[in-house]
C-alpha positions, 0 to 999 in steps of 0.5 A, a space after each residue: 869272516 874267519 878267513 878274512 882275519 888271516 888273509 885278504 879276501 875279495 868277492 864279487 857281487 851284483 846287489 846292494 842287498 848282498 853288499 849291505 849284509 856283507 858290510 854288516 858281517 865285516 864290520 862286526 868281525 872288524 875286517 875289511 872285504 874287497 868287493 868287485 861289482 859284477 856286470 852282465 856283458 851279454 850272457 844274462 846270468 849274473 851282474 847288473 846292466 852296464 851303465 847307471 846300474 853298475 855305477 850305482 852298485 859301485 858307489 853303494 859298495 864304496 859307501 859301506 863300512 867294512 868293504 872296499 870297492 876293488 873294481 868290476 868283474 864280469 863273466 864272458 862265458 859266451 866268448 870262447 873258442 870252438 868247443 871241439 878245439 877247446 877239448 883237443 890237447 894243446 900242441 905247439 906247432 913246429 915253426 
């Protein structure tokens, strides 16, 4: 909360339990924390299921004092280039 007193802070989370705890801390510190609702886009590591679960999380975040719903976050870690190509140095092709 000390950082939030000096600059804008935004976090992402995927549970109302965590949102409630963050809300209590933010309210006690008299700060506002931006929150992104985290959704699972297929990797199965973090986030709630898109659809009703995501909507409920977003609405829950919006209803809590000390928090402002800022949008949706996701991690598309399964969408990437070939690992070998990703490790090669980037070079501009001569056109």
